[in-house]
C-alpha positions in Angstrom: 19.2 -18.5 4.2 17.8 -17.3 7.5 14.1 -16.6 8.2 13.0 -12.9 8.3 10.5 -12.5 11.2 8.0 -9.7 11.3 7.6 -8.3 14.9 5.4 -5.3 14.1 3.3 -4.0 11.3 1.2 -0.8 11.5 -0.2 2.0 9.4 -1.7 5.4 9.7 -5.2 6.0 8.4 -5.5 6.8 4.7 -6.9 10.2 4.0 -8.2 11.8 0.8 -5.9 13.8 -1.3 -6.4 17.6 -0.9 -9.7 17.1 0.8 -8.9 14.8 3.6 -7.6 15.2 7.2 -3.9 14.9 6.2 -4.1 17.7 3.6 -1.9 20.0 5.7 0.3 17.3 7.2 3.6 16.8 5.5 4.7 13.2 4.4 7.8 13.3 6.7 5.5 13.9 9.6 3.3 10.9 8.7 6.2 8.6 8.1 8.3 9.6 11.1 5.3 9.1 13.4 4.4 5.6 12.2 8.1 4.6 12.3 8.4 5.7 15.9 5.0 4.1 16.7 6.1 0.8 15.3 9.1 0.8 17.6 7.2 2.0 20.6 4.6 -0.8 20.2 7.2 -3.5 20.1 8.1 -4.7 23.6 11.8 -5.2 24.1 12.8 -3.1 21.1 14.5 0.3 21.0 15.2 2.6 18.0 18.9 2.0 18.4 18.4 -1.8 17.7 17.2 -1.0 14.1 20.1 -1.1 11.6 18.5 0.1 8.4 15.2 1.5 7.0 14.0 0.9 3.5 11.1 3.2 2.6 8.9 3.0 -0.4 7.8 6.2 -2.2 6.5 6.4 -5.7 7.3 10.1 -6.3 10.4 10.9 -4.1 10.6 14.6 -4.8 9.8 17.9 -3.2 8.5 17.2 0.4 9.1 13.5 -0.3 12.6 14.0 -1.7 16.2 14.1 -0.4 16.0 10.5 0.8 12.9 10.6 3.0 13.8 7.2 4.4 16.7 8.7 6.2 15.1 12.0 7.0 12.1 10.5 8.6 14.2 8.1 10.7 16.0 11.1 12.1 12.7 13.0 12.6 11.4 9.9 14.5 14.3 10.3 16.9 16.3 7.3 15.7 20.0 7.6 16.4 22.6 8.4 13.7 23.5 4.7 13.5 20.2 3.9 11.8 20.7 4.2 8.0 17.9 4.7 5.5 17.1 4.5 1.8 14.2 5.4 -0.4 12.8 2.7 -2.8 10.7 3.3 -5.9 8.7 0.6 -7.7 5.7 2.8 -8.2 2.6 1.1 -6.7 4.7 -1.7 -5.2 7.2 0.6 -3.5 6.1 -0.2 0.0 6.1 -3.9 -0.6 9.5 -3.7 -2.3 10.9 -1.9 0.7 9.7 -4.7 3.0 11.1 -7.3 0.7 14.5 -5.5 0.6 14.5 -5.0 4.4 13.7 -8.7 4.8 16.4 -9.8 2.4 19.0 -8.0 4.5 18.0 -10.1 7.5 17.7 -13.3 5.4 21.2 -12.8 4.0 22.7 -12.0 7.4 23.6 -8.4 6.4 21.4 -7.0 9.2 19.7 -8.3 12.3 16.8 -5.8 12.6 15.4 -3.7 9.8 12.4 -1.7 8.9 10.4 -1.7 5.7 8.1 1.3 5.3 6.1 3.3 2.8 4.8 6.8 2.4 2.9 8.9 -0.1 1.3 12.3 0.2 -0.6 12.7 -3.0 -1.7 16.1 -1.7 1.9 17.4 -1.5 3.3 15.5 -4.6 0.7 14.8 -7.3 0.4 11.8 -9.5 3.2 12.0 -12.0 5.3 14.3 -9.9 5.6 18.1 -10.1 7.6 18.3 -13.4 7.1 15.1 -15.5 9.4 15.0 -18.5 9.0 12.0 -20.8 11.8 11.3 -23.2 10.9 13.2 -26.4 11.9 10.5 -28.9 11.0 7.4 -26.9 7.6 8.8 -26.0 6.7 9.0 -29.7 7.7 5.4 -30.4 6.6 3.8 -27.1 4.0 6.2 -25.7 2.4 3.4 -23.6 5.3 3.7 -21.1 3.8 7.1 -20.1 0.1 6.2 -20.5 -2.6 7.3 -18.1 -3.4 4.6 -15.6 -7.0 5.2 -16.2 -6.6 4.4 -19.9 -4.9 1.1 -18.9 -8.0 0.3 -16.8 -10.2 1.0 -19.8 -8.0 -1.3 -21.9 -8.4 -4.1 -19.4 -12.1 -3.7 -19.3 -12.4 -3.7 -23.1 -9.9 -6.4 -23.9 -11.2 -8.8 -21.3 -14.9 -8.0 -21.2 -15.2 -6.6 -17.7 -18.6 -4.8 -17.7 -19.4 -1.4 -16.2 -22.1 -3.2 -14.1 -19.7 -5.6 -12.6 -17.2 -2.9 -11.9 -19.8 -0.8 -10.1 -21.0 -3.8 -8.1 -17.4 -4.6 -7.1 -16.8 -1.0 -6.0 -20.0 -0.9 -4.0 -19.1 -4.1 -2.2 -15.6 -2.7 -1.4 -17.2 0.4 0.2 -19.7 -1.7 2.2 -17.0 -4.0 3.6 -14.9 -1.1 4.6 -17.8 0.8 6.2 -18.7 -2.4 8.2 -15.1 -2.9 9.3 -14.7 0.7 10.4 -18.0 0.5 12.4 -16.9 -2.7 14.1 -13.4 -1.5 14.9 -11.7 -4.2 12.7 -8.9 -2.1 11.3 -6.6 -3.1 14.2 -3.5 -2.3 12.3 -4.3 1.5 12.4 -2.4 3.7 14.9 -4.3 7.0 15.7 -2.1 9.6 14.0 -1.4 13.2 14.7 -2.4 15.6 11.9 -2.0 19.3 11.6 -3.9 22.3 10.4 -2.8 26.0 10.2 -5.3 28.3 11.8 -5.2 32.0 11.2 -4.8 34.1 14.4 -6.2 37.6 15.1 -2.9 39.2 14.2 -2.9 37.6 10.7 -0.3 34.9 11.5 -1.0 31.2 11.4 -0.7 28.7 14.3 0.0 25.1 13.7 -2.5 23.0 15.6 -2.5 19.2 16.1 -5.5 16.8 16.1 -5.8 13.0 15.9 -7.0 11.0 13.0 -8.2 7.5 13.8 -10.1 6.3 10.7 -9.7 6.2 6.9 -11.7 9.2 5.8 -12.5 8.1 2.2 -15.1 5.4 3.0 -18.4 6.3 1.5 -21.3 3.8 1.3 -22.8 3.5 -2.2 -25.0 1.3 -4.4 -24.2 -0.1 -7.8 -27.2 2.0 -9.1 -25.8 5.2 -7.6 -22.3 4.5 -9.0 -23.8 3.7 -12.4 -24.9 7.4 -12.7 -21.3 8.6 -12.5 -19.7 9.8 -15.7 -16.7 8.0 -17.2 -13.4 9.8 -16.8 -10.8 8.4 -19.2 -12.7 7.5 -22.4 -15.9 8.4 -24.3 -18.3 5.5 -23.9 -15.9 4.0 -21.4 -16.6 2.2 -18.1 -14.0 3.5 -15.6 -15.2 6.2 -13.2 -14.1 7.9 -10.0 -16.5 5.5 -8.2 -14.9 2.3 -9.4 -11.3 3.5 -9.2 -8.9 3.7 -6.2 -8.9 6.9 -4.3 -5.8 9.2 -4.4 -4.7 9.2 -0.8 -2.2 10.3 1.9 -0.7 7.8 4.3 2.3 5.9 5.7 3.0 2.4 7.1 5.9 0.6 8.8 6.9 -3.1 9.4 9.8 -4.2 11.6 11.7 -7.3 10.6 14.2 -9.3 12.8 16.3 -12.4 12.7 15.6 -15.3 15.0 18.7 -14.6 17.0 17.7 -11.0 17.7 14.2 -12.1 18.6 15.6 -14.5 21.1 18.1 -12.0 22.5 15.6 -9.1 22.9 12.6 -11.2 23.7 10.7 -10.0 20.6 7.6 -11.9 19.6 7.3 -12.7 15.9 3.8 -12.2 14.5 4.7 -13.3 11.0 7.3 -14.5 8.5 8.2 -13.3 5.0 7.8 -16.4 2.9 8.5 -15.2 -0.6 8.3 -12.1 -2.9 8.4 -11.6 -6.6 7.8 -9.1 -9.4 6.8 -9.6 -13.0 6.6 -7.5 -16.2 3.5 -7.2 -18.4 2.3 -4.9 -21.2 2.5 -1.3 -20.1 -0.9 -0.4 -21.7 -2.7 -3.0 -19.5 -0.6 -2.8 -16.4 -3.5 -3.8 -14.3 -3.2 -7.5 -15.2 0.1 -7.7 -13.1 -1.3 -9.7 -10.1 -2.7 -12.3 -12.5 1.0 -13.2 -13.2 2.7 -12.3 -10.0 0.5 -14.4 -7.7 1.1 -17.7 -9.5 4.8 -17.0 -9.7 5.2 -16.3 -5.9 3.1 -19.4 -5.1 5.5 -21.5 -7.2 8.5 -19.9 -5.4 7.0 -20.7 -2.1 5.9 -24.2 -3.0 2.3 -23.4 -2.2 -1.0 -23.6 -3.9 -3.7 -20.9 -4.2 -5.9 -23.1 -2.0 -3.4 -22.7 0.8 -4.0 -18.9 1.0 -6.3 -17.7 3.7 -6.3 -13.9 3.0 -5.7 -12.1 -0.3 -5.0 -8.3 -0.3 -5.2 -7.5 -4.0 -4.9 -3.8 -4.5 -7.9 -2.3 -6.1 -6.2 0.2 -8.4 -9.3 -0.1 -10.6 -12.3 -2.5 -10.3 -11.7 -3.6 -13.9 -8.2 -4.9 -13.3 -9.0 -6.4 -9.9 -12.0 -8.3 -11.3 -10.0 -9.5 -14.3 -7.2 -10.9 -12.0 -9.7 -12.5 -9.6 -11.4 -14.2 -12.5 -8.2 -15.4 -14.2 -6.9 -16.8 -10.9 -10.1 -18.7 -10.4 -11.0 -16.9 -7.2 -14.6 -16.0 -8.0 -15.8 -18.4 -5.4 -13.3 -17.2 -2.8 -14.4 -13.6 -2.4 -14.7 -14.1 1.3 -10.9 -14.3 1.4 -10.2 -11.2 -0.8 -10.0 -7.7 0.6 -12.2 -8.8 3.5 -12.5 -5.2 4.9 -12.6 -3.4 1.6 -9.8 -2.3 -0.7 -8.3 0.8 -2.3 -11.6 1.8 -3.9 -12.9 2.5 -0.4 -9.6 2.9 1.6 -7.3 4.6 -0.9 -4.1 3.9 -2.8 -1.3 6.0 -1.4 1.1 4.7 -4.1 4.4 4.2 -2.4 2.7 3.4 0.9 0.2 0.8 -0.4 2.4 -2.3 -0.3 3.5 -1.5 3.3 -0.1 -0.6 4.2 -1.5 -3.8 2.8 1.1 -5.9 4.6 -0.1 -4.5 7.9 -3.7 -5.2 6.9 -2.9 -8.7 5.7 -1.3 -9.7 9.0 -4.1 -8.1 11.0 -6.7 -10.0 8.9 -4.9 -13.3 9.1 -5.1 -12.9 12.9 -8.8 -12.1 12.7 -9.7 -15.2 10.7 -7.1 -17.4 12.4 -5.4 -18.0 9.0 -1.9 -19.1 8.2 -0.9 -17.7 4.8 -1.7 -14.3 3.2 -0.8 -12.7 -0.1 -0.3 -9.0 -0.8 -0.3 -8.2 -4.5 -0.8 -5.2 -6.8 -0.4 -4.0 -10.4 2.3 -1.4 -11.1 2.5 1.6 -13.4 4.8 0.9 -16.4 3.5 -2.6 -16.8 4.4 -4.8 -13.8 2.9 -6.8 -11.0 4.3 -7.8 -7.5 3.2 -10.3 -4.9 4.5 -11.4 -1.5 3.4 -14.3 0.8 3.3 -13.8 4.5 2.9 -16.6 7.1 1.2 -15.7 10.4 3.0 -17.1 13.5 
């Protein structure tokens, strides 16, 4: 099987749902921009060289429907020859898209592909616009439709993750993100056009463009301040808005190529897809997913946890992230985990997150001069996913 080389990986900023700077910017606009930007930033590459686009999206309906992977490719100016598909594995959709795009190159089915992800939680809310659980199945197996917040409470209760530890973890995530933003360390971000509709004197609205360059959800806090927030999902619980991921809008794109095409076009690989896997777990504690996915992907790759220089473990909730870190024996390796903050500070734009974290992982590997990085997350419905990337 051939190697799948990454030649570009970038993301938009992540902006708060309904209150952030992308609140009037449609998901197709975010996605088509970052897809075009990925191509434009890759010396020697043209849009016509890409054969297929796999795009992750957790709720592919309404503004995100009708195969946004193909629509955004056309909006980006890609020629008719570039095909596209939309992939849904909920929180791992963007990572799944990169894995599928890589597999096409590895199998020799394509020479250059793109794995992307998008989610506008402003335009399409969590759960979609018209959720309709199966009437009989939902009475016998309601945990398949359970609130993600309740699963976070279950993890905290079953595995003794205290409110104090969750708030401390959340505060540290915000502090790391604030420091990285101040020092300009989010090198994977491409300043992105956003839009607002401004009323004119005649009562009509004019669409105006402005540029967004930073994640707008970062807010410095203290464990003591977070400790004053009320719980959201359970009476006498421990999960709050402050120690949970932010609902966010954003998009990301990664370009993958074969060695032959890299040589032919003079493309410079920045990384390599080493391995990818997904696992199932109990639906009512879906947050434990990375605890099982990470050992499995390490086994597939023939690597040990000590070989990994950067971990991007999605912070869906502090409770589940802390549990996974503890179970994996990474308590003494916090300097390798989410080094510039995680989803608690930067947001979790569902179908975009895996693609977003891939761009972040590769950028952070370069910063620390590391070799191997892992991207992992829990997944609604009771799953986990993990991928290993090698920096070249």
